[in-house]
C-alpha beads as a LAMMPS data file, in Angstrom:
LAMMPS data file: protein, C-alpha beads

249 atoms
248 bonds

1 atom types
1 bond types

-500.0 500.0 xlo xhi
-500.0 500.0 ylo yhi
-500.0 500.0 zlo zhi

Masses

1 110.0

Atoms # bond

1 1 1 -169.205 -138.582 -312.705
2 1 1 -171.550 -137.066 -310.114
3 1 1 -173.668 -139.198 -307.777
4 1 1 -176.904 -138.058 -309.454
5 1 1 -175.590 -139.039 -312.892
6 1 1 -174.429 -142.452 -311.668
7 1 1 -177.792 -143.070 -309.996
8 1 1 -179.680 -142.197 -313.196
9 1 1 -177.498 -144.525 -315.275
10 1 1 -177.882 -147.385 -312.785
11 1 1 -181.664 -146.848 -312.671
12 1 1 -181.878 -147.071 -316.472
13 1 1 -179.846 -150.271 -316.374
14 1 1 -181.952 -151.924 -313.649
15 1 1 -185.186 -151.002 -315.452
16 1 1 -183.899 -152.410 -318.744
17 1 1 -184.172 -149.095 -320.594
18 1 1 -180.676 -149.053 -322.112
19 1 1 -179.963 -149.433 -325.808
20 1 1 -177.370 -151.978 -326.949
21 1 1 -174.746 -149.251 -327.287
22 1 1 -175.500 -147.846 -323.837
23 1 1 -175.415 -151.347 -322.327
24 1 1 -172.010 -152.062 -323.870
25 1 1 -170.609 -148.810 -322.462
26 1 1 -172.194 -149.546 -319.087
27 1 1 -170.660 -153.041 -318.885
28 1 1 -167.254 -151.626 -319.833
29 1 1 -167.502 -149.038 -317.048
30 1 1 -168.449 -151.746 -314.517
31 1 1 -165.339 -153.736 -315.468
32 1 1 -163.031 -150.709 -315.318
33 1 1 -164.370 -148.989 -312.178
34 1 1 -164.579 -151.220 -309.085
35 1 1 -166.292 -148.487 -307.078
36 1 1 -169.010 -148.089 -309.699
37 1 1 -169.439 -151.888 -309.851
38 1 1 -170.024 -151.974 -306.077
39 1 1 -172.588 -149.216 -306.390
40 1 1 -174.429 -151.131 -309.139
41 1 1 -174.473 -154.290 -307.013
42 1 1 -175.818 -152.382 -304.011
43 1 1 -178.647 -150.858 -306.047
44 1 1 -179.456 -154.259 -307.527
45 1 1 -179.778 -155.742 -304.017
46 1 1 -181.958 -152.874 -302.832
47 1 1 -184.245 -153.187 -305.855
48 1 1 -184.570 -156.915 -305.279
49 1 1 -185.477 -156.368 -301.623
50 1 1 -188.092 -153.746 -302.507
51 1 1 -189.527 -155.918 -305.282
52 1 1 -189.901 -158.826 -302.876
53 1 1 -191.603 -156.547 -300.435
54 1 1 -193.983 -155.252 -303.087
55 1 1 -194.760 -158.756 -304.309
56 1 1 -196.247 -159.622 -300.958
57 1 1 -198.984 -157.115 -301.648
58 1 1 -199.085 -156.419 -297.969
59 1 1 -200.808 -153.111 -298.443
60 1 1 -203.642 -154.686 -300.407
61 1 1 -204.219 -157.333 -297.755
62 1 1 -204.094 -154.824 -294.917
63 1 1 -206.583 -152.557 -296.663
64 1 1 -208.925 -155.495 -297.186
65 1 1 -208.704 -156.374 -293.508
66 1 1 -209.243 -152.730 -292.600
67 1 1 -212.385 -152.499 -294.797
68 1 1 -213.850 -155.626 -293.238
69 1 1 -213.018 -154.671 -289.704
70 1 1 -213.257 -150.915 -289.875
71 1 1 -215.131 -150.662 -286.578
72 1 1 -212.956 -153.018 -284.605
73 1 1 -210.423 -151.085 -282.493
74 1 1 -208.199 -154.149 -282.059
75 1 1 -207.813 -154.532 -285.792
76 1 1 -207.087 -150.829 -286.203
77 1 1 -204.356 -151.085 -283.568
78 1 1 -202.948 -154.120 -285.368
79 1 1 -202.936 -152.259 -288.674
80 1 1 -201.227 -149.243 -287.196
81 1 1 -198.548 -151.451 -285.661
82 1 1 -198.013 -153.233 -288.958
83 1 1 -197.649 -149.971 -290.869
84 1 1 -195.164 -148.741 -288.287
85 1 1 -193.156 -151.929 -288.666
86 1 1 -193.139 -151.567 -292.451
87 1 1 -192.110 -147.929 -292.179
88 1 1 -189.317 -148.873 -289.797
89 1 1 -188.024 -151.565 -292.170
90 1 1 -188.118 -149.201 -295.129
91 1 1 -186.324 -146.484 -293.149
92 1 1 -183.647 -148.994 -292.123
93 1 1 -183.109 -149.972 -295.767
94 1 1 -182.743 -146.314 -296.780
95 1 1 -180.298 -145.577 -293.948
96 1 1 -178.251 -148.707 -294.664
97 1 1 -178.043 -147.907 -298.368
98 1 1 -176.925 -144.358 -297.578
99 1 1 -174.174 -145.635 -295.293
100 1 1 -172.965 -148.174 -297.843
101 1 1 -172.994 -145.685 -300.722
102 1 1 -171.150 -143.158 -298.577
103 1 1 -168.545 -145.770 -297.686
104 1 1 -168.116 -146.790 -301.312
105 1 1 -167.826 -143.158 -302.418
106 1 1 -165.196 -142.391 -299.784
107 1 1 -162.888 -145.262 -300.762
108 1 1 -160.732 -144.531 -303.824
109 1 1 -160.736 -147.212 -306.499
110 1 1 -157.511 -148.657 -307.874
111 1 1 -158.072 -146.666 -311.061
112 1 1 -158.366 -143.471 -308.969
113 1 1 -155.099 -144.301 -307.215
114 1 1 -153.369 -145.051 -310.508
115 1 1 -154.394 -141.667 -311.901
116 1 1 -153.252 -139.952 -308.703
117 1 1 -149.774 -141.522 -308.537
118 1 1 -149.009 -142.206 -312.187
119 1 1 -146.718 -139.919 -314.100
120 1 1 -145.054 -140.880 -317.368
121 1 1 -141.268 -141.079 -317.143
122 1 1 -139.529 -137.986 -318.427
123 1 1 -138.009 -138.450 -321.892
124 1 1 -134.261 -138.522 -322.477
125 1 1 -133.313 -135.880 -325.000
126 1 1 -130.551 -136.965 -327.364
127 1 1 -128.085 -134.308 -328.456
128 1 1 -127.404 -134.764 -332.155
129 1 1 -123.925 -134.486 -333.566
130 1 1 -122.193 -135.397 -336.794
131 1 1 -121.109 -138.836 -335.516
132 1 1 -124.394 -140.393 -334.373
133 1 1 -124.479 -144.167 -334.816
134 1 1 -127.654 -145.772 -336.288
135 1 1 -128.699 -147.298 -332.963
136 1 1 -128.556 -143.968 -331.115
137 1 1 -130.349 -142.253 -333.982
138 1 1 -133.168 -144.785 -333.880
139 1 1 -133.453 -144.466 -330.095
140 1 1 -133.556 -140.684 -330.476
141 1 1 -136.416 -140.921 -332.986
142 1 1 -138.299 -143.236 -330.652
143 1 1 -137.759 -140.786 -327.793
144 1 1 -139.159 -137.936 -329.897
145 1 1 -142.312 -139.947 -330.541
146 1 1 -142.497 -140.769 -326.827
147 1 1 -142.057 -137.120 -325.794
148 1 1 -144.922 -136.135 -328.121
149 1 1 -147.263 -138.792 -326.726
150 1 1 -147.091 -140.928 -329.894
151 1 1 -146.639 -144.137 -327.933
152 1 1 -147.545 -146.604 -330.691
153 1 1 -144.832 -145.181 -332.953
154 1 1 -142.375 -145.131 -330.045
155 1 1 -143.163 -148.770 -329.241
156 1 1 -142.304 -149.815 -332.779
157 1 1 -138.857 -148.195 -332.636
158 1 1 -138.038 -149.210 -329.041
159 1 1 -139.023 -152.823 -329.798
160 1 1 -136.356 -153.081 -332.491
161 1 1 -133.612 -152.382 -329.948
162 1 1 -134.576 -154.820 -327.206
163 1 1 -130.917 -155.289 -326.144
164 1 1 -130.738 -151.612 -325.146
165 1 1 -131.726 -151.129 -321.482
166 1 1 -133.060 -147.602 -322.018
167 1 1 -135.102 -148.740 -325.019
168 1 1 -136.578 -151.600 -322.991
169 1 1 -137.522 -149.318 -320.109
170 1 1 -139.215 -146.724 -322.316
171 1 1 -140.875 -149.540 -324.257
172 1 1 -142.403 -150.686 -320.959
173 1 1 -143.567 -147.178 -320.077
174 1 1 -145.051 -146.692 -323.562
175 1 1 -146.954 -149.976 -323.267
176 1 1 -148.277 -148.874 -319.881
177 1 1 -149.389 -145.559 -321.379
178 1 1 -151.534 -147.361 -323.991
179 1 1 -152.969 -149.687 -321.334
180 1 1 -151.073 -152.901 -322.159
181 1 1 -150.265 -153.715 -318.531
182 1 1 -149.381 -157.365 -319.162
183 1 1 -146.547 -156.720 -321.621
184 1 1 -145.350 -153.685 -319.657
185 1 1 -145.175 -155.741 -316.447
186 1 1 -143.110 -158.454 -318.163
187 1 1 -140.529 -155.851 -319.226
188 1 1 -140.350 -154.177 -315.809
189 1 1 -140.054 -157.557 -314.050
190 1 1 -137.073 -158.470 -316.224
191 1 1 -135.408 -155.091 -315.675
192 1 1 -135.822 -155.126 -311.891
193 1 1 -134.319 -158.609 -311.693
194 1 1 -131.199 -157.594 -313.640
195 1 1 -130.164 -155.342 -310.734
196 1 1 -127.204 -153.796 -312.553
197 1 1 -128.773 -151.134 -314.730
198 1 1 -129.735 -147.478 -314.431
199 1 1 -133.465 -148.175 -314.497
200 1 1 -133.916 -150.610 -311.576
201 1 1 -135.625 -148.075 -309.277
202 1 1 -137.932 -146.845 -312.027
203 1 1 -138.737 -150.388 -313.161
204 1 1 -139.724 -151.484 -309.647
205 1 1 -141.999 -148.460 -309.224
206 1 1 -143.629 -148.735 -312.641
207 1 1 -144.183 -152.464 -312.109
208 1 1 -146.239 -151.557 -309.020
209 1 1 -148.215 -149.059 -311.107
210 1 1 -148.827 -151.792 -313.704
211 1 1 -150.463 -153.966 -311.060
212 1 1 -152.543 -151.043 -309.765
213 1 1 -153.658 -150.184 -313.309
214 1 1 -154.559 -153.837 -313.958
215 1 1 -156.580 -154.007 -310.727
216 1 1 -154.391 -156.762 -309.225
217 1 1 -154.449 -155.605 -305.613
218 1 1 -152.471 -158.510 -304.113
219 1 1 -149.546 -158.113 -306.535
220 1 1 -149.680 -154.330 -306.208
221 1 1 -149.408 -154.532 -302.409
222 1 1 -146.479 -156.979 -302.538
223 1 1 -144.597 -154.862 -305.066
224 1 1 -145.250 -151.628 -303.193
225 1 1 -143.943 -153.207 -299.974
226 1 1 -140.802 -154.220 -301.841
227 1 1 -140.246 -150.649 -303.036
228 1 1 -141.243 -148.991 -299.758
229 1 1 -138.892 -151.183 -297.683
230 1 1 -135.863 -150.549 -299.899
231 1 1 -133.554 -147.667 -300.753
232 1 1 -135.523 -147.149 -303.963
233 1 1 -135.834 -143.535 -305.080
234 1 1 -139.630 -143.972 -305.085
235 1 1 -139.914 -145.555 -301.617
236 1 1 -141.801 -142.572 -300.145
237 1 1 -144.386 -142.571 -302.929
238 1 1 -144.699 -146.334 -302.594
239 1 1 -145.386 -145.986 -298.843
240 1 1 -148.073 -143.369 -299.454
241 1 1 -149.771 -145.395 -302.187
242 1 1 -149.581 -148.542 -300.057
243 1 1 -151.317 -146.748 -297.182
244 1 1 -154.204 -145.694 -299.439
245 1 1 -154.448 -149.052 -301.162
246 1 1 -154.291 -151.125 -297.975
247 1 1 -155.190 -148.905 -294.978
248 1 1 -155.362 -151.894 -292.576
249 1 1 -151.629 -152.590 -292.871

Bonds

1 1 1 2
2 1 2 3
3 1 3 4
4 1 4 5
5 1 5 6
6 1 6 7
7 1 7 8
8 1 8 9
9 1 9 10
10 1 10 11
11 1 11 12
12 1 12 13
13 1 13 14
14 1 14 15
15 1 15 16
16 1 16 17
17 1 17 18
18 1 18 19
19 1 19 20
20 1 20 21
21 1 21 22
22 1 22 23
23 1 23 24
24 1 24 25
25 1 25 26
26 1 26 27
27 1 27 28
28 1 28 29
29 1 29 30
30 1 30 31
31 1 31 32
32 1 32 33
33 1 33 34
34 1 34 35
35 1 35 36
36 1 36 37
37 1 37 38
38 1 38 39
39 1 39 40
40 1 40 41
41 1 41 42
42 1 42 43
43 1 43 44
44 1 44 45
45 1 45 46
46 1 46 47
47 1 47 48
48 1 48 49
49 1 49 50
50 1 50 51
51 1 51 52
52 1 52 53
53 1 53 54
54 1 54 55
55 1 55 56
56 1 56 57
57 1 57 58
58 1 58 59
59 1 59 60
60 1 60 61
61 1 61 62
62 1 62 63
63 1 63 64
64 1 64 65
65 1 65 66
66 1 66 67
67 1 67 68
68 1 68 69
69 1 69 70
70 1 70 71
71 1 71 72
72 1 72 73
73 1 73 74
74 1 74 75
75 1 75 76
76 1 76 77
77 1 77 78
78 1 78 79
79 1 79 80
80 1 80 81
81 1 81 82
82 1 82 83
83 1 83 84
84 1 84 85
85 1 85 86
86 1 86 87
87 1 87 88
88 1 88 89
89 1 89 90
90 1 90 91
91 1 91 92
92 1 92 93
93 1 93 94
94 1 94 95
95 1 95 96
96 1 96 97
97 1 97 98
98 1 98 99
99 1 99 100
100 1 100 101
101 1 101 102
102 1 102 103
103 1 103 104
104 1 104 105
105 1 105 106
106 1 106 107
107 1 107 108
108 1 108 109
109 1 109 110
110 1 110 111
111 1 111 112
112 1 112 113
113 1 113 114
114 1 114 115
115 1 115 116
116 1 116 117
117 1 117 118
118 1 118 119
119 1 119 120
120 1 120 121
121 1 121 122
122 1 122 123
123 1 123 124
124 1 124 125
125 1 125 126
126 1 126 127
127 1 127 128
128 1 128 129
129 1 129 130
130 1 130 131
131 1 131 132
132 1 132 133
133 1 133 134
134 1 134 135
135 1 135 136
136 1 136 137
137 1 137 138
138 1 138 139
139 1 139 140
140 1 140 141
141 1 141 142
142 1 142 143
143 1 143 144
144 1 144 145
145 1 145 146
146 1 146 147
147 1 147 148
148 1 148 149
149 1 149 150
150 1 150 151
151 1 151 152
152 1 152 153
153 1 153 154
154 1 154 155
155 1 155 156
156 1 156 157
157 1 157 158
158 1 158 159
159 1 159 160
160 1 160 161
161 1 161 162
162 1 162 163
163 1 163 164
164 1 164 165
165 1 165 166
166 1 166 167
167 1 167 168
168 1 168 169
169 1 169 170
170 1 170 171
171 1 171 172
172 1 172 173
173 1 173 174
174 1 174 175
175 1 175 176
176 1 176 177
177 1 177 178
178 1 178 179
179 1 179 180
180 1 180 181
181 1 181 182
182 1 182 183
183 1 183 184
184 1 184 185
185 1 185 186
186 1 186 187
187 1 187 188
188 1 188 189
189 1 189 190
190 1 190 191
191 1 191 192
192 1 192 193
193 1 193 194
194 1 194 195
195 1 195 196
196 1 196 197
197 1 197 198
198 1 198 199
199 1 199 200
200 1 200 201
201 1 201 202
202 1 202 203
203 1 203 204
204 1 204 205
205 1 205 206
206 1 206 207
207 1 207 208
208 1 208 209
209 1 209 210
210 1 210 211
211 1 211 212
212 1 212 213
213 1 213 214
214 1 214 215
215 1 215 216
216 1 216 217
217 1 217 218
218 1 218 219
219 1 219 220
220 1 220 221
221 1 221 222
222 1 222 223
223 1 223 224
224 1 224 225
225 1 225 226
226 1 226 227
227 1 227 228
228 1 228 229
229 1 229 230
230 1 230 231
231 1 231 232
232 1 232 233
233 1 233 234
234 1 234 235
235 1 235 236
236 1 236 237
237 1 237 238
238 1 238 239
239 1 239 240
240 1 240 241
241 1 241 242
242 1 242 243
243 1 243 244
244 1 244 245
245 1 245 246
246 1 246 247
247 1 247 248
248 1 248 249
């Protein structure tokens, strides 16, 4: 969303011009996008400061003084100095807001980072033969749903084979794809703690992505450090994501 579009939406919100539907969408966006939420808060503070300034009706008072003392040079000098002070304050507010908005815009949100680094795990293609057992056949059907982006159907089939490590891993990835970070994280945590399975590296990496997707920065940083400091296949990606998520460290 462009800066002009965001500004227009925020202005409508602050002026109370939104419909119930628009307000619901706006509140959802604030919850999902930390950067947008910061921008809304900044505009709210600026509006409050300007409203307070307007409420003082300083201009009205100064004009009244100017009308009464139009021929007094001292008063005119006082008025000019006051207007300069007001102009300086207003200019400072504008400059400060520009700096803050620029800073907010330059920092990627956790959702931005998730989109940048997330990639669904590649599906495992099952080669069919005449002697396929029921468990492998069911896993193969689930994998077909997964490969076609039908994650809800895949979840149903993978859930029925919870003792199968591959099914559990792809169940976790499918849950992550539909946005259920809590359940996905529980699966990846269990898999990474088992140590002896083919999906430990992937589980550790996708657990970090779960935390990023959920907006849990502290857990995301700890998990990314764990991956980055190990022999994990994804340690390079984890290091890069960690640098963007926590530039100070």
